[in-house]
C-alpha positions in Angstrom: 185.4 172.7 166.4 189.0 174.3 167.2 190.9 176.9 164.3 194.0 178.3 163.6 195.6 181.0 162.2 199.0 183.2 161.4 200.0 186.2 160.8 204.1 185.8 159.5 206.2 188.0 159.1 208.5 188.6 156.0 211.3 190.6 153.8 212.2 191.5 151.2 215.6 191.7 149.0 216.7 193.1 145.8 217.5 190.4 144.1 220.6 191.6 141.8 222.1 193.2 144.9 220.9 191.1 147.8 220.0 194.3 149.6 217.4 194.2 152.2 214.6 196.3 151.3 212.4 198.1 153.9 208.3 197.6 152.7 207.6 200.9 153.8 205.8 202.5 151.0 206.0 200.0 148.5 202.9 197.1 150.0 200.8 199.4 151.1 198.4 198.7 155.1 198.9 198.9 158.8 197.9 197.7 162.2 194.9 199.8 162.0 193.8 199.3 158.7 195.1 196.1 157.1 194.7 196.0 153.0 192.1 193.2 151.4 194.2 191.0 149.6 191.6 188.7 149.1 190.1 185.0 149.8 190.3 186.7 153.6 193.1 187.3 153.8 195.2 190.9 154.2 198.3 192.4 154.4 200.4 195.2 156.0 203.6 197.4 156.4 205.5 196.6 159.6 208.5 198.6 160.6 210.1 197.3 157.9 209.1 193.4 157.2 206.1 192.6 155.2 203.2 190.9 157.6 200.0 189.2 156.0 197.4 187.5 158.0 195.0 184.2 157.6 191.5 183.5 158.2 190.8 181.0 161.2 190.8 177.7 158.9 189.5 174.3 159.8 191.5 171.7 158.2 195.6 171.5 158.0 194.9 172.1 154.2 192.6 175.3 154.7 195.7 176.4 156.7 198.0 175.6 153.6 196.1 176.7 150.7 195.8 180.7 152.6 199.2 180.8 153.4 200.2 180.0 150.3 197.4 182.3 148.8 199.4 185.2 150.4 202.6 184.1 149.7 201.9 184.3 146.3 199.9 187.2 146.1 203.2 189.1 148.1 205.6 187.4 145.8 203.7 189.1 142.9 203.7 192.6 144.4 207.8 192.1 145.2 208.2 191.0 141.6 206.7 194.1 140.0 208.3 196.1 142.2 211.2 193.8 141.0 212.2 192.4 144.3 211.8 188.9 145.5 210.7 187.7 149.3 212.9 186.6 152.3 212.0 184.0 154.4 214.5 184.4 157.5 214.1 185.1 160.7 216.5 188.0 161.0 217.8 190.2 158.7 220.4 193.4 158.9 219.8 196.5 156.5 221.5 199.3 155.6 220.7 202.7 157.2 219.3 204.0 154.0 216.4 201.6 154.3 215.6 203.1 158.1 215.1 206.3 157.7 211.7 206.7 158.1 210.1 206.8 161.9 207.8 203.8 161.7 210.9 201.4 161.0 212.0 202.5 164.4 208.7 202.0 166.1 209.2 198.3 167.8 206.1 196.7 169.9 203.1 199.1 169.4 201.5 196.0 172.0 202.9 194.5 174.9 203.3 190.7 174.7 203.8 188.2 177.5 205.1 185.1 179.2 203.0 182.5 179.8 205.2 181.2 182.1 205.1 184.6 184.4 201.9 185.7 183.7 203.9 189.1 183.2 204.3 191.3 180.5 208.1 191.5 177.8 210.1 194.1 178.7 210.1 196.0 174.8 212.6 194.8 172.9 216.3 196.7 172.4 219.1 195.4 170.6 222.9 196.6 170.7 222.9 196.1 166.7 219.9 198.8 165.8 219.8 197.5 162.0 218.9 194.3 162.7 215.0 193.0 162.5 212.7 190.2 162.7 210.7 188.4 161.2 208.0 186.1 163.2 205.7 182.9 162.4 203.4 184.2 164.7 200.2 181.1 165.3 196.5 181.9 166.8 195.1 178.9 168.3 191.9 178.8 169.2 191.4 177.8 173.3 188.7 174.8 174.1 186.8 176.3 177.2 187.6 175.6 180.3 191.2 175.1 179.2 194.1 177.7 180.2 195.8 179.1 177.9 199.0 179.7 179.3 199.2 176.0 179.5 198.9 175.9 175.7 201.5 178.3 174.9 203.4 176.2 177.6 203.1 173.0 175.9 203.3 175.1 172.5 207.3 176.0 173.9 207.8 171.7 174.0 205.6 170.8 170.3 206.8 173.5 168.1 209.4 176.0 169.8 211.7 173.4 171.1 211.2 171.1 168.0 211.5 174.7 165.6 215.4 174.2 166.5 216.4 171.4 164.3 215.7 173.4 161.0 215.5 177.2 162.3 219.5 177.7 163.0 219.0 181.3 163.5 219.9 182.8 167.2 219.4 186.6 166.5 215.9 186.7 166.2 215.6 186.5 169.9 217.8 189.7 170.6 214.7 191.2 169.7 211.6 188.8 169.9 210.3 185.4 170.1 211.6 183.5 173.6 210.3 181.1 175.4 206.7 181.5 175.8 206.0 184.8 174.5 201.6 185.5 173.6 198.7 187.7 173.6 195.7 186.6 175.0 192.7 186.5 172.5 188.6 186.3 173.0 188.8 182.8 170.9 192.7 181.8 172.6 196.0 182.9 172.3 198.5 184.5 169.7 201.4 181.9 169.8 204.7 185.1 169.6 207.7 182.3 170.0 207.7 180.7 166.8 209.8 182.9 164.0 208.6 182.7 160.4 210.7 179.7 159.4 208.0 176.9 158.8 206.3 178.9 156.2 208.7 177.9 153.7 206.9 174.9 152.4 203.9 172.4 152.9 205.7 170.3 154.6 206.6 172.6 158.2 202.8 174.1 157.4 201.3 171.2 157.8 203.8 170.2 160.6 203.3 173.5 162.2 199.0 172.2 162.4 199.4 169.1 163.7 202.1 170.2 166.3 199.8 172.9 167.7 197.0 169.9 167.8 199.3 167.5 169.7 200.2 171.1 172.2 195.8 171.5 173.1 195.9 167.9 173.5 198.4 168.2 175.8 197.3 171.4 177.7 193.6 169.7 178.0 194.6 165.7 179.3 197.8 166.0 180.5 199.1 167.7 183.8 201.1 170.6 183.9 204.4 170.8 184.0 206.6 170.8 186.6 208.4 174.0 188.1 211.9 172.0 186.5 210.3 170.5 182.9 209.4 174.2 182.8 212.7 176.3 183.1 214.4 173.5 180.5 211.7 173.7 178.1 212.6 177.7 178.6 216.2 176.6 178.7 215.7 174.8 175.2 214.4 177.7 173.1 216.7 181.3 174.9 220.0 179.1 173.7 218.7 177.1 171.0 220.2 174.2 172.8 219.8 171.6 171.2 221.9 168.6 173.3 218.8 169.3 175.8 215.9 169.4 173.3 217.4 165.7 173.0 217.0 165.4 176.5 213.1 166.3 176.5 212.5 164.6 173.6 213.3 161.2 175.5 211.5 162.6 178.7 208.0 163.5 177.1 208.2 160.8 174.2 208.7 162.9 171.3 210.0 161.9 168.1 
């Protein structure tokens, strides 16, 4: 049975002032030593963001339950600190929140472009105070199926379609361009998606179902032509809603 997991990122915010607050020294956990929070979930500080991960899920219901457990646990921790969760794809932090060396670390591990097979360059941005929050999706890939093709299909069924509700264009200055992924022993980590899909059960279920469609497409349909692939990438990288309509008509996506 195929499984799915995720490791979304989110921010902390002062509800009184609206100021974004660094998670460093407040939440605990790290890339090397995530902090277990129960139910197979863990949390860690990632740059100034909070990141959580869940155990592999075999059903949409398990996926939703695990994500909500992690969010509620982190929400309670934030409340104890007088803070609130901010689930937005990007945010600008004041200088005072970026003094720690950990707040200046980007791209501890490389990711790759499934369209080119090449490593993506380390992120650079003119605005040094901009930070991004991903909604990375981990997907087990069936035997004999090319992981790159799964990521390419994820671009069509998830990355492109998220433009309907993810209007943020700042995050892709750092992360989240088309085809972004890391290859895993069990399959692939899709890194193009922002955290905009974890805000409700409906969107979480939608991501589960769209991911199912992407894996099925990669397993049963012919590869995208170079022209189709370029248009899918342009749609995501340019947040092009008109091109999205054209792609949906071409591929029969509602």
